[in-house]
N, C-alpha and C positions, 0 to 999 in steps of 0.2 A: 504494500500500500504506500503510495506516495504521500509525503507530508507536505502541507502548505508552509510557505515561509511565514515567519512571525509577522512581518510587515503586511503581507497579504491578508492574514487572518485578522489582524487588528483593523485594517481598512474595512473588511467585510463586516466585522462586529460593529464598528462605529456606524456603518450604513444601516445595519439592521436596527440599531438603537434609534438612529435618526428617524427611520420610517415609523417607529413606534412612539415618536415624540418624547424620547427619553434623553435628556442632556447627558453628554459624556465628553471627556477630555483626556487627551494623552498627557499625563503628568510627567512621564519619563520615557524617552525613546531608548529602546534596547538594541540588541543586535538584529539587523534586518532579516537575517536568514534563520537563526536558531535561538534567539533570545527567549527565555521564559517569559510568560505573561502573567501578571498579577492584576486582579480587578478589585477595586475598592468600591463598595456600594454604600452611598450615604443617603439616608432618608431625611437629611437636613434637620435633624433634631438633636445633634450633638453626639450621636452614636454612629458607628460604621461597622462594616464587615469587609474583610479582605479575603479573596478567593485565590486559590492556586490550583493548577492541574496536578494530579497525581497519577502514577502508573498503578493500575489495579492488577490483581493477580490474574485476571482473565485477559489482560493486555489492553483493556479499555483505558481511556484517560479522562475520568470524571473530574469535576470541579469539587474542591474540598475547602472548608473554611480554614484559613491560615490564622486569622485574628478576628476578634469580635469584642465590642465594648465601646468605651468612650473614644470619640474620633481621634483625640490627641494620641492615645495609646496605639491605635491602629496605624496612624501616620508614623509613629516611632518604629513600629515593627516593619513597615514598608521601607523606611530609611535604612534600617539595619540590613534588610534584605539587599537593598541597592548597594550598600557599602561592601557587603560580602560578594555580590555579583553585579557589576555595573552593566552587564548585558541584558538585565531584566527590563521589560516594559511594565509601566504602571498606568492603568486606565482608571479614571474616576468616573463613576456613574452616579448621577444625582436623581433620585426619584423618591418622593414622599411615601409611596406605597411599598417601597423595597424591591421594585422590579429591577432585574439585571439581565434577563433573557438567557443566562448561561445554561439553563436547563432545557432550552428549546432544541429541537432537532436541527442538525446542521452545524452546531457550534461545538460538537465534540471532536 
């Protein structure tokens, strides 16, 4: 199975969010080809969740919660991740109802 480049996936994800009227921003650009992608979802109430892709035992790559809680703490976790790996992409999604679309088909 051919994998998409990180930059291509990010652009497709941002397009899907835009079509759903969900604001999203690239906070940090990572490696265009193979950079890991972290998604921060903010319901604009002072809290946030950060998601990362994991490799499951069956070979699938589901999204898993990396950090959750006060937004400042989630931001600190994301900064630590970027310090450890500068090739990481960080996308911030802002939706009061908590939508992020990561669980939709085609984004796996």
